[in-house]
PASEBA-1860 file (N, C-alpha, C; in nm, 3 decimals):
! residues 194
1> MNTEIASN> -2.510/1.551/7.513/-2.474/1.678/7.571/-2.353/1.739/7.500 ~ -2.242/1.668/7.499/-2.119/1.720/7.440/-2.082/1.649/7.311 ~ -2.178/1.587/7.247/-2.151/1.517/7.121/-2.188/1.606/7.004 ~ -2.138/1.567/6.889/-2.173/1.634/6.764/-2.225/1.529/6.669 ~ -2.301/1.572/6.573/-2.358/1.480/6.475/-2.260/1.468/6.358 ~ -2.217/1.345/6.333/-2.124/1.318/6.222/-2.201/1.313/6.091 ~ -2.129/1.304/5.982/-2.192/1.301/5.849/-2.285/1.182/5.833 ~ -2.260/1.073/5.905/-2.348/0.956/5.897/-2.461/0.964/5.998
9> RMEVYTNK> -2.481/1.082/6.057/-2.588/1.114/6.153/-2.571/1.044/6.289 ~ -2.454/0.995/6.316/-2.427/0.935/6.447/-2.370/1.043/6.538 ~ -2.402/1.032/6.666/-2.345/1.123/6.764/-2.205/1.075/6.800 ~ -2.108/1.166/6.792/-1.969/1.132/6.823/-1.909/1.241/6.912 ~ -1.809/1.200/6.988/-1.732/1.296/7.067/-1.613/1.340/6.984 ~ -1.595/1.470/6.974/-1.480/1.522/6.901/-1.362/1.541/6.995 ~ -1.385/1.515/7.122/-1.283/1.543/7.221/-1.304/1.451/7.341 ~ -1.199/1.387/7.386/-1.207/1.296/7.501/-1.251/1.370/7.628
17> LFELADQY> -1.212/1.496/7.642/-1.252/1.572/7.760/-1.403/1.590/7.765 ~ -1.465/1.610/7.650/-1.610/1.625/7.647/-1.679/1.493/7.683 ~ -1.621/1.384/7.640/-1.676/1.253/7.676/-1.668/1.232/7.828 ~ -1.554/1.267/7.886/-1.538/1.253/8.032/-1.628/1.350/8.107 ~ -1.651/1.468/8.051/-1.744/1.564/8.114/-1.885/1.505/8.118 ~ -1.928/1.443/8.009/-2.060/1.380/8.007/-2.066/1.263/8.106 ~ -1.958/1.187/8.113/-1.954/1.077/8.210/-1.967/1.130/8.352 ~ -1.898/1.238/8.383/-1.905/1.300/8.516/-2.048/1.350/8.544
25> INEVLEGD> -2.106/1.416/8.445/-2.243/1.469/8.462/-2.340/1.355/8.489 ~ -2.327/1.246/8.413/-2.421/1.134/8.429/-2.397/1.055/8.557 ~ -2.271/1.028/8.589/-2.241/0.942/8.705/-2.241/1.018/8.837 ~ -2.181/1.133/8.841/-2.164/1.205/8.968/-2.279/1.303/8.991 ~ -2.316/1.375/8.889/-2.421/1.476/8.904/-2.560/1.422/8.869 ~ -2.568/1.294/8.842/-2.694/1.226/8.810/-2.770/1.297/8.699 ~ -2.696/1.341/8.596/-2.756/1.401/8.478/-2.788/1.549/8.490 ~ -2.764/1.609/8.605/-2.797/1.751/8.627/-2.679/1.839/8.584
33> EEKLTRRF> -2.678/1.876/8.457/-2.567/1.953/8.400/-2.554/2.092/8.463 ~ -2.663/2.145/8.515/-2.659/2.278/8.576/-2.570/2.282/8.700 ~ -2.550/2.170/8.766/-2.463/2.166/8.884/-2.316/2.179/8.848 ~ -2.283/2.157/8.721/-2.143/2.156/8.680/-2.074/2.291/8.701 ~ -2.149/2.399/8.688/-2.090/2.531/8.707/-2.027/2.544/8.845 ~ -2.096/2.495/8.947/-2.044/2.504/9.084/-1.939/2.397/9.114 ~ -1.937/2.290/9.036/-1.847/2.178/9.068/-1.745/2.153/8.958 ~ -1.707/2.259/8.888/-1.617/2.246/8.774/-1.480/2.194/8.816
41> RELLFFIA> -1.426/2.241/8.927/-1.294/2.193/8.972/-1.298/2.043/8.998 ~ -1.408/1.997/9.055/-1.422/1.853/9.079/-1.419/1.777/8.946 ~ -1.479/1.835/8.842/-1.473/1.774/8.708/-1.328/1.762/8.662 ~ -1.247/1.865/8.687/-1.107/1.862/8.644/-1.031/1.748/8.712 ~ -1.057/1.726/8.841/-0.993/1.615/8.911/-1.047/1.480/8.862 ~ -1.175/1.476/8.830/-1.237/1.355/8.773/-1.166/1.319/8.642 ~ -1.144/1.420/8.558/-1.074/1.398/8.432/-0.931/1.352/8.458 ~ -0.863/1.416/8.553/-0.724/1.380/8.585/-0.711/1.233/8.623
49> DRFQRPDN> -0.812/1.180/8.693/-0.809/1.041/8.736/-0.836/0.942/8.624 ~ -0.893/0.989/8.512/-0.936/0.898/8.407/-0.872/0.921/8.270 ~ -0.788/1.021/8.261/-0.732/1.058/8.132/-0.581/1.041/8.135 ~ -0.528/0.971/8.038/-0.384/0.953/8.025/-0.328/1.072/7.949 ~ -0.275/1.166/8.021/-0.223/1.287/7.957/-0.091/1.258/7.888 ~ -0.055/1.344/7.793/0.077/1.328/7.730/0.189/1.346/7.833 ~ 0.300/1.287/7.807/0.418/1.301/7.892/0.470/1.444/7.887 ~ 0.539/1.488/7.990/0.596/1.623/7.992/0.694/1.647/7.877
57> DDIDGLDN> 0.749/1.540/7.820/0.840/1.553/7.707/0.767/1.584/7.576 ~ 0.634/1.574/7.577/0.553/1.596/7.457/0.480/1.729/7.467 ~ 0.551/1.838/7.444/0.490/1.971/7.457/0.380/1.993/7.354 ~ 0.392/1.933/7.237/0.287/1.947/7.137/0.159/1.878/7.182 ~ 0.172/1.759/7.241/0.055/1.689/7.295/-0.008/1.766/7.409 ~ 0.076/1.823/7.496/0.024/1.905/7.607/-0.045/2.030/7.555 ~ 0.008/2.087/7.448/-0.054/2.205/7.388/-0.191/2.171/7.332 ~ -0.203/2.057/7.265/-0.334/2.013/7.215/-0.431/1.992/7.331
65> LFNSYVRL> -0.381/1.934/7.439/-0.466/1.912/7.557/-0.509/2.046/7.617 ~ -0.417/2.142/7.623/-0.453/2.275/7.675/-0.563/2.337/7.591 ~ -0.552/2.326/7.459/-0.654/2.382/7.371/-0.790/2.316/7.395 ~ -0.790/2.186/7.421/-0.916/2.117/7.454/-0.969/2.164/7.590 ~ -0.879/2.184/7.684/-0.918/2.234/7.817/-0.983/2.372/7.804 ~ -0.927/2.460/7.720/-0.986/2.593/7.700/-1.127/2.579/7.645 ~ -1.145/2.490/7.548/-1.279/2.470/7.491/-1.378/2.417/7.595 ~ -1.330/2.329/7.681/-1.415/2.277/7.788/-1.456/2.391/7.882
73> CVRYDKRP> -1.361/2.475/7.918/-1.390/2.589/8.006/-1.492/2.682/7.942 ~ -1.469/2.715/7.817/-1.559/2.806/7.748/-1.700/2.747/7.738 ~ -1.707/2.618/7.711/-1.837/2.553/7.700/-1.918/2.564/7.829 ~ -1.849/2.558/7.944/-1.918/2.563/8.073/-1.902/2.698/8.143 ~ -1.872/2.802/8.063/-1.866/2.940/8.113/-1.770/2.958/8.230 ~ -1.654/2.897/8.217/-1.547/2.911/8.316/-1.426/2.974/8.247 ~ -1.353/3.053/8.321/-1.230/3.111/8.267/-1.119/3.008/8.280 ~ -1.048/2.977/8.172/-0.935/2.884/8.185/-0.821/2.952/8.261
81> TLEGFSFM> -0.753/2.873/8.342/-0.637/2.921/8.416/-0.529/2.814/8.410 ~ -0.406/2.855/8.431/-0.299/2.756/8.438/-0.317/2.670/8.562 ~ -0.377/2.726/8.666/-0.405/2.647/8.787/-0.502/2.534/8.756 ~ -0.610/2.567/8.683/-0.708/2.465/8.646/-0.646/2.358/8.556 ~ -0.563/2.401/8.463/-0.495/2.305/8.375/-0.402/2.217/8.458 ~ -0.341/2.274/8.559/-0.255/2.198/8.650/-0.337/2.091/8.723 ~ -0.455/2.128/8.772/-0.543/2.031/8.839/-0.574/1.915/8.746 ~ -0.608/1.949/8.622/-0.653/1.847/8.526/-0.540/1.755/8.480
89> TGINRATF> -0.418/1.809/8.470/-0.307/1.729/8.419/-0.223/1.666/8.528 ~ -0.230/1.720/8.649/-0.144/1.672/8.756/-0.002/1.726/8.746 ~ 0.019/1.822/8.658/0.151/1.886/8.647/0.153/2.002/8.746 ~ 0.255/2.006/8.830/0.266/2.111/8.930/0.265/2.247/8.861 ~ 0.191/2.340/8.917/0.180/2.475/8.859/0.317/2.542/8.847 ~ 0.405/2.519/8.944/0.539/2.579/8.941/0.620/2.530/8.820 ~ 0.589/2.411/8.773/0.658/2.357/8.655/0.631/2.445/8.533 ~ 0.507/2.492/8.520/0.475/2.581/8.408/0.559/2.708/8.415
97> DDWRTGRY> 0.575/2.762/8.535/0.659/2.883/8.551/0.804/2.853/8.516 ~ 0.852/2.736/8.557/0.990/2.698/8.523/1.009/2.687/8.372 ~ 0.911/2.633/8.303/0.918/2.622/8.158/0.911/2.761/8.094 ~ 0.821/2.845/8.144/0.799/2.978/8.086/0.922/3.067/8.101 ~ 0.990/3.057/8.213/1.106/3.143/8.239/1.236/3.081/8.190 ~ 1.231/2.957/8.144/1.351/2.891/8.093/1.439/2.831/8.201 ~ 1.389/2.822/8.325/1.468/2.760/8.432/1.478/2.609/8.413 ~ 1.384/2.554/8.338/1.385/2.411/8.311/1.346/2.393/8.166
105> RSSDTRYV> 1.411/2.301/8.098/1.390/2.274/7.956/1.426/2.396/7.871 ~ 1.525/2.469/7.913/1.563/2.590/7.841/1.624/2.561/7.704 ~ 1.670/2.440/7.683/1.729/2.406/7.553/1.622/2.389/7.445 ~ 1.496/2.372/7.485/1.386/2.357/7.390/1.295/2.479/7.402 ~ 1.313/2.576/7.313/1.238/2.701/7.322/1.088/2.683/7.299 ~ 1.048/2.568/7.247/0.904/2.544/7.229/0.831/2.550/7.362 ~ 0.896/2.507/7.470/0.833/2.512/7.602/0.807/2.657/7.643 ~ 0.906/2.742/7.627/0.890/2.883/7.664/0.776/2.944/7.585
113> HTIKNWYD> 0.775/2.924/7.454/0.673/2.984/7.369/0.534/2.926/7.396 ~ 0.527/2.796/7.418/0.398/2.732/7.442/0.336/2.780/7.572 ~ 0.415/2.784/7.679/0.360/2.828/7.808/0.322/2.975/7.801 ~ 0.400/3.057/7.733/0.363/3.198/7.716/0.230/3.209/7.640 ~ 0.211/3.124/7.541/0.084/3.125/7.467/-0.031/3.084/7.558 ~ -0.009/2.984/7.644/-0.114/2.943/7.737/-0.150/3.059/7.830 ~ -0.048/3.122/7.885/-0.067/3.236/7.975/-0.144/3.346/7.902 ~ -0.102/3.377/7.780/-0.167/3.482/7.702/-0.312/3.447/7.670
121> TCKSIVID> -0.339/3.320/7.644/-0.477/3.277/7.617/-0.564/3.301/7.740 ~ -0.515/3.261/7.856/-0.591/3.283/7.981/-0.613/3.431/8.005 ~ -0.509/3.510/7.986/-0.517/3.655/8.005/-0.614/3.717/7.905 ~ -0.609/3.674/7.780/-0.696/3.728/7.676/-0.843/3.703/7.706 ~ -0.873/3.589/7.764/-1.012/3.560/7.798/-1.059/3.652/7.910 ~ -0.972/3.682/8.005/-1.007/3.779/8.110/-1.030/3.917/8.049 ~ -0.942/3.959/7.959/-0.957/4.089/7.893/-1.088/4.093/7.815 ~ -1.115/3.986/7.741/-1.239/3.980/7.663/-1.361/3.990/7.754
129> ELSNNGKK> -1.357/3.919/7.864/-1.470/3.922/7.957/-1.487/4.059/8.020 ~ -1.377/4.123/8.057/-1.385/4.258/8.112/-1.438/4.357/8.009 ~ -1.396/4.339/7.885/-1.435/4.431/7.779/-1.582/4.415/7.739 ~ -1.632/4.294/7.746/-1.767/4.267/7.698/-1.871/4.252/7.808 ~ -1.829/4.268/7.931/-1.921/4.257/8.043/-1.984/4.394/8.066 ~ -2.114/4.398/8.070/-2.185/4.524/8.087/-2.176/4.582/8.226 ~ -2.133/4.503/8.322/-2.124/4.551/8.461/-1.983/4.528/8.513 ~ -1.951/4.599/8.620/-1.818/4.582/8.680/-1.818/4.458/8.767
137> DINLIFTA> -1.718/4.375/8.750/-1.700/4.255/8.830/-1.571/4.273/8.910 ~ -1.585/4.310/9.036/-1.470/4.341/9.120/-1.376/4.221/9.131 ~ -1.430/4.100/9.142/-1.345/3.981/9.151/-1.263/3.961/9.024 ~ -1.324/3.986/8.910/-1.253/3.972/8.784/-1.145/4.080/8.770 ~ -1.176/4.201/8.814/-1.076/4.308/8.811/-0.959/4.273/8.901 ~ -0.987/4.221/9.019/-0.880/4.179/9.110/-0.796/4.068/9.045 ~ -0.862/3.971/8.983/-0.790/3.863/8.915/-0.700/3.919/8.805 ~ -0.753/4.012/8.727/-0.674/4.073/8.619/-0.548/4.140/8.675
145> KAAYGMRE> -0.562/4.205/8.787/-0.447/4.274/8.847/-0.350/4.175/8.910 ~ -0.402/4.083/8.990/-0.315/3.993/9.066/-0.251/3.885/8.980 ~ -0.328/3.824/8.892/-0.276/3.710/8.816/-0.204/3.752/8.688 ~ -0.247/3.863/8.629/-0.193/3.899/8.498/-0.123/4.035/8.496 ~ -0.109/4.098/8.611/-0.036/4.224/8.620/-0.101/4.340/8.547 ~ -0.229/4.331/8.521/-0.298/4.440/8.453/-0.325/4.551/8.554 ~ -0.348/4.670/8.501/-0.382/4.781/8.588/-0.487/4.865/8.520 ~ -0.555/4.942/8.600/-0.656/5.031/8.545/-0.586/5.147/8.477
153> TSPLPALE> -0.643/5.194/8.370/-0.584/5.306/8.299/-0.684/5.421/8.295 ~ -0.723/5.465/8.413/-0.814/5.578/8.420/-0.739/5.705/8.381 ~ -0.810/5.804/8.332/-0.743/5.927/8.292/-0.672/5.991/8.411 ~ -0.555/6.046/8.385/-0.480/6.115/8.489/-0.537/6.255/8.506 ~ -0.536/6.307/8.627/-0.590/6.442/8.647/-0.502/6.545/8.576 ~ -0.566/6.649/8.530/-0.493/6.755/8.460/-0.416/6.839/8.561 ~ -0.300/6.889/8.517/-0.219/6.978/8.600/-0.230/7.119/8.544 ~ -0.224/7.215/8.633/-0.226/7.354/8.588/-0.095/7.418/8.630
161> TELRKRVI> -0.027/7.480/8.534/0.099/7.547/8.569/0.068/7.684/8.626 ~ 0.153/7.730/8.718/0.130/7.860/8.780/0.160/7.974/8.684 ~ 0.265/7.957/8.602/0.307/8.068/8.517/0.220/8.086/8.394 ~ 0.177/7.977/8.332/0.105/7.991/8.206/-0.044/7.969/8.222 ~ -0.086/7.916/8.337/-0.228/7.894/8.366/-0.298/7.818/8.254 ~ -0.230/7.721/8.202/-0.295/7.635/8.103/-0.295/7.494/8.156 ~ -0.393/7.418/8.116/-0.408/7.283/8.165/-0.324/7.190/8.077 ~ -0.248/7.103/8.142/-0.169/7.004/8.070/-0.196/6.868/8.131
169> SADEPIWL> -0.173/6.763/8.053/-0.190/6.629/8.106/-0.063/6.586/8.176 ~ -0.071/6.482/8.258/0.042/6.437/8.338/0.156/6.381/8.254 ~ 0.126/6.335/8.132/0.234/6.277/8.051/0.291/6.376/7.950 ~ 0.243/6.499/7.953/0.291/6.603/7.863/0.407/6.678/7.930 ~ 0.512/6.716/7.854/0.622/6.791/7.917/0.574/6.928/7.964 ~ 0.637/6.979/8.067/0.600/7.110/8.121/0.686/7.216/8.054 ~ 0.622/7.314/7.993/0.693/7.424/7.925/0.672/7.551/8.006 ~ 0.779/7.609/8.050/0.771/7.734/8.125/0.849/7.841/8.051
177> DGVLTAAE> 0.779/7.926/7.977/0.842/8.034/7.903/0.963/7.987/7.822 ~ 0.945/7.887/7.744/1.053/7.837/7.661/1.074/7.689/7.683 ~ 1.185/7.639/7.635/1.215/7.498/7.643/1.267/7.463/7.781 ~ 1.216/7.357/7.837/1.259/7.310/7.968/1.321/7.173/7.949 ~ 1.448/7.157/7.979/1.514/7.029/7.961/1.484/6.938/8.079 ~ 1.516/6.809/8.062/1.490/6.712/8.169/1.565/6.748/8.295 ~ 1.686/6.807/8.283/1.764/6.843/8.401/1.698/6.957/8.478 ~ 1.618/7.039/8.410/1.553/7.151/8.475/1.418/7.116/8.535
185> LPKLGDAG> 1.369/6.994/8.510/1.239/6.956/8.564/1.245/6.955/8.716 ~ 1.137/6.996/8.781/1.136/6.994/8.926/1.154/6.852/8.978 ~ 1.224/6.839/9.086/1.247/6.709/9.149/1.152/6.692/9.266 ~ 1.110/6.567/9.295/1.026/6.541/9.410/1.108/6.560/9.536 ~ 1.051/6.631/9.630/1.118/6.653/9.759/1.091/6.536/9.851 ~ 1.140/6.547/9.974/1.120/6.441/10.073/0.973/6.415/10.100 ~ 0.891/6.520/10.094/0.750/6.505/10.125/0.670/6.467/10.001 ~ 0.738/6.446/9.889/0.667/6.409/9.767/0.605/6.528/9.697
193> EY> 0.650/6.652/9.727/0.596/6.771/9.667/0.701/6.834/9.577 ~ 0.655/6.915/9.484/0.747/6.986/9.396/0.803/7.107/9.468
END
């Protein structure tokens, strides 16, 4: 299932996670790989119980493990998340935030950069899926907004000025018979009206 053919024509695992995934499929799912999509989180805990992960002091080893985790997710059509990586490694999710913000291990900038790369990888896969999905997925849109701070960028409605009767966009400066400085721009009133 997750093996590759080596130059000597033998099947080999290129990744310990793939070997454990096959073990899970054979032992727990009784060979039914199609069930893995619904039970992927259980696979992550199965791996956590059987895999000796690198120590927290080995950010390079953890980074290699994260890259393998992403490949495992992609292989089984799952979006990688820091939460899922947390399940698989047993590292508390808040620890990743502490590393990313520099609250912990701030003397080693590799932690900050590595966690930001992990976050960006997860976010990029969401963006890619949103961009290449032919239909709207409300759950994915919600995830993009809640987990990654993305927002929709729908066109802003056009504004029409009373004096010049021309249509302008919301991000364009308003010109009223000459130059209008920022100090002269209308201010929002209490009711939110100009």
